C-alpha positions in Angstrom: 0.0 0.0 0.0 2.9 2.4 0.8 4.4 1.7 -2.6 1.2 2.7 -4.3 0.9 5.9 -2.3 4.5 6.8 -3.0 4.0 6.1 -6.7 0.9 8.4 -6.7 2.9 11.1 -4.9 5.8 10.9 -7.3 3.3 10.9 -10.3 1.6 14.0 -8.9 4.9 15.7 -8.5 5.8 15.0 -12.2 2.5 16.5 -13.3 2.8 19.6 -11.0 6.4 20.3 -12.0 5.7 19.9 -15.7 8.2 17.1 -16.3 9.9 17.7 -19.7 9.3 14.2 -21.0 5.7 14.3 -19.8 5.0 17.7 -21.5 6.7 16.5 -24.8 4.6 13.3 -24.9 1.4 15.2 -24.1 2.0 17.8 -26.8 2.7 15.1 -29.4 -0.5 13.3 -28.4 -2.5 16.5 -28.8 -0.9 17.2 -32.1 -1.6 13.8 -33.6 -5.2 13.5 -32.2 -6.2 17.1 -33.0 -4.8 16.7 -36.5 -6.7 13.5 -37.0 -9.9 15.0 -35.6 -9.7 18.0 -38.0 -9.1 15.7 -41.0 -11.7 13.2 -39.9 -14.3 16.0 -39.4 -13.5 17.4 -42.8 -14.3 14.0 -44.3 -17.0 12.7 -42.0 -19.2 15.7 -41.4 -20.0 16.3 -45.1 -20.3 12.6 -45.7 -22.8 12.2 -42.9 -24.8 15.2 -44.3 -24.7 13.8 -47.8 -26.0 10.5 -46.7 -28.8 12.2 -44.7 -30.2 14.1 -47.6 -29.6 11.8 -50.6 -31.6 8.8 -51.7 -29.9 6.1 -53.8 -30.3 2.3 -54.2 -27.4 1.2 -52.0 -28.0 3.9 -49.3 -29.1 1.5 -46.6 -26.1 -0.7 -47.3 -23.7 2.2 -47.2 -25.2 3.4 -43.8 -25.0 -0.1 -42.4 -21.4 -0.4 -43.5 -20.5 3.0 -42.0 -22.0 2.0 -38.7 -20.1 -1.3 -38.8 -16.9 0.5 -39.4 -17.3 2.3 -36.1 -16.2 -0.9 -34.5 -13.2 -1.3 -36.8 -10.4 -3.1 -34.9 -7.6 -0.6 -34.4 -4.8 -3.3 -34.7 -6.2 -4.2 -38.1 -6.1 -0.6 -39.1 -2.5 -0.3 -37.9 -1.6 -3.5 -39.8 -3.1 -2.1 -43.1 -1.4 1.2 -42.7 1.9 -0.5 -41.9 1.7 -2.7 -45.0 0.8 0.3 -47.2 3.7 2.4 -45.9 6.4 -0.2 -45.3 9.4 -0.2 -47.6 8.0 -3.0 -49.7 4.5 -1.5 -49.7 2.9 0.6 -52.5 3.4 3.8 -50.5 6.8 2.9 -49.0 8.5 5.5 -51.1 6.9 8.3 -49.1 8.9 7.2 -46.0 6.0 7.9 -43.6 6.2 4.8 -41.5 7.1 5.4 -37.9 6.3 9.1 -38.1 3.5 11.2 -36.6 2.0 11.5 -40.1 1.4 7.7 -40.2 -0.1 7.9 -36.8 -2.5 10.6 -37.9 -3.5 8.6 -41.0 -4.3 5.5 -38.8 -6.4 7.7 -36.4 -8.2 9.3 -39.3 -9.2 5.8 -40.6 -10.5 4.9 -37.1 -12.4 8.0 -36.2 -13.9 9.1 -39.5 -16.7 6.5 -39.5 -17.6 7.5 -35.9 -17.8 11.2 -36.9 -19.7 10.4 -40.1 -22.2 8.2 -38.3 -22.9 10.6 -35.5 -23.2 13.5 -38.0 -25.6 11.4 -40.2 -27.9 10.9 -37.2 -27.9 14.6 -36.3 -28.4 15.8 -39.9 -31.1 13.3 -40.6 -33.3 14.8 -37.8 -32.6 18.4 -39.1 -33.3 17.3 -42.7 -36.8 16.1 -41.6 -37.4 19.6 -40.2 -35.8 21.6 -43.0 -36.8 19.5 -46.0 -39.9 21.3 -47.2 -38.3 24.8 -46.6 -35.1 24.0 -48.5 -37.0 22.4 -51.3 -39.4 25.4 -51.6 -36.4 27.7 -51.7 -35.0 25.6 -54.6 -31.7 25.3 -52.7 -29.0 23.3 -54.6 -27.6 20.2 -53.0 -24.4 21.8 -51.8 -26.5 24.6 -50.3 -28.7 22.2 -48.5 -25.6 20.4 -47.0 -24.0 23.7 -46.0 -27.2 25.0 -44.4 -27.7 21.8 -42.4 -24.0 21.7 -41.3 -24.2 25.2 -40.1 -27.5 24.8 -38.2 -26.4 21.6 -36.7 -23.0 22.8 -35.8 -23.4 22.2 -32.0 -24.3 18.5 -32.5 -21.6 18.2 -35.2 -19.0 19.6 -32.8 -20.0 16.8 -30.4 -19.3 14.4 -33.2 -15.8 15.8 -33.8 -15.0 15.8 -30.1 -16.2 12.2 -29.8 -13.7 11.4 -32.6 -11.0 13.2 -30.8 -11.7 11.3 -27.6 -11.6 8.0 -29.5 -8.3 9.0 -31.1 -6.4 10.2 -28.1 -7.1 7.0 -26.3 -5.9 4.8 -29.1 -2.9 2.5 -28.5 -2.9 -0.6 -30.8 -2.7 1.1 -34.3 -0.4 3.8 -33.0 2.0 1.3 -31.5 2.2 -0.5 -34.9 2.6 2.5 -37.3 4.4 4.8 -34.9 6.8 2.4 -33.2 6.7 4.2 -29.9 10.0 5.9 -30.6 11.4 8.2 -27.9 11.2 11.9 -28.8 9.6 11.0 -32.1 6.4 9.0 -32.0 5.8 8.3 -28.3 2.3 9.4 -27.2 0.4 9.1 -23.9 -1.1 5.7 -24.5 2.1 4.0 -25.8 4.2 5.6 -23.2 1.9 4.3 -20.4 2.2 0.8 -21.9 6.0 1.1 -22.0 6.5 2.6 -18.5 4.2 0.0 -17.0 6.3 -2.8 -18.6 9.5 -1.2 -17.3 8.0 -1.0 -13.8 8.2 2.8 -13.8 4.8 3.2 -12.2 5.3 6.9 -11.2 5.7 8.0 -14.8 2.9 5.7 -16.0 0.6 7.1 -13.4 1.5 10.7 -14.3 0.8 10.0 -17.9 -2.5 8.3 -16.9 -3.5 11.4 -14.9 -2.9 13.6 -18.0 -4.9 11.2 -20.2 -7.8 11.1 -17.7 -7.6 14.9 -17.5 -7.9 15.2 -21.2 -10.8 12.7 -21.3 -12.6 14.7 -18.6 -12.0 17.9 -20.5 -13.5 16.4 -23.7 -16.6 15.3 -21.8 -17.0 18.7 -20.2 -16.7 20.3 -23.6 -19.4 17.9 -24.9 -21.6 18.7 -22.0 -21.3 22.5 -22.5 -21.6 22.4 -26.2 -24.7 20.2 -26.2 -26.2 22.2 -23.3 -27.8 19.1 -21.9 -28.7 21.0 -18.7 -30.5 23.8 -20.4 -34.2 24.3 -19.6 -35.9 21.4 -17.9 -33.4 18.8 -19.2 -30.4 17.4 -17.4 
């Protein structure tokens, strides 16, 4: 019990004193996950809106596939990205394997279906309300999508933050394509796994505190943006 308390105390000290390694790892984690969230949102939000307002023969199949991809195994994504960017792979010439860029690509693949699916649900409800008005105004398809994206921006921000939260907690794919290289591709989740394996529980706990803090911050942002407590709702 004393060892656990001492570990917690040392971990808290590392956080309070802004340990250099801890700060570096945290900043890289934010860089990778925020970059992936921005790219994933740029792809997923318009895709979700497009699926909500368009009708075509394979629409149900596409939506079902999109929902299924929300559970895409991260290690499989990591393996696919690794094969693509390895020296013998088709994109090996780019030299992106074991770089933050490869980590962003892996996270984008993982979180884009989540963002698109949540956006589709939100925009579908808005489309039911706005359908007659936009049709009567003879709005073009891209104008309809732009209008729905703007009016549903709060719900869509929730989708983007959900994607960010999923990305920053990712470890399997990141470990495969990033390699957990010190001062290069080491992020919070991979560093926790490494430090735990080494028996350095104080550093692992400090990293865990930061990761939990980021998760709480994301959830608070979701709560504030969605205004779930407004009016008579909680």
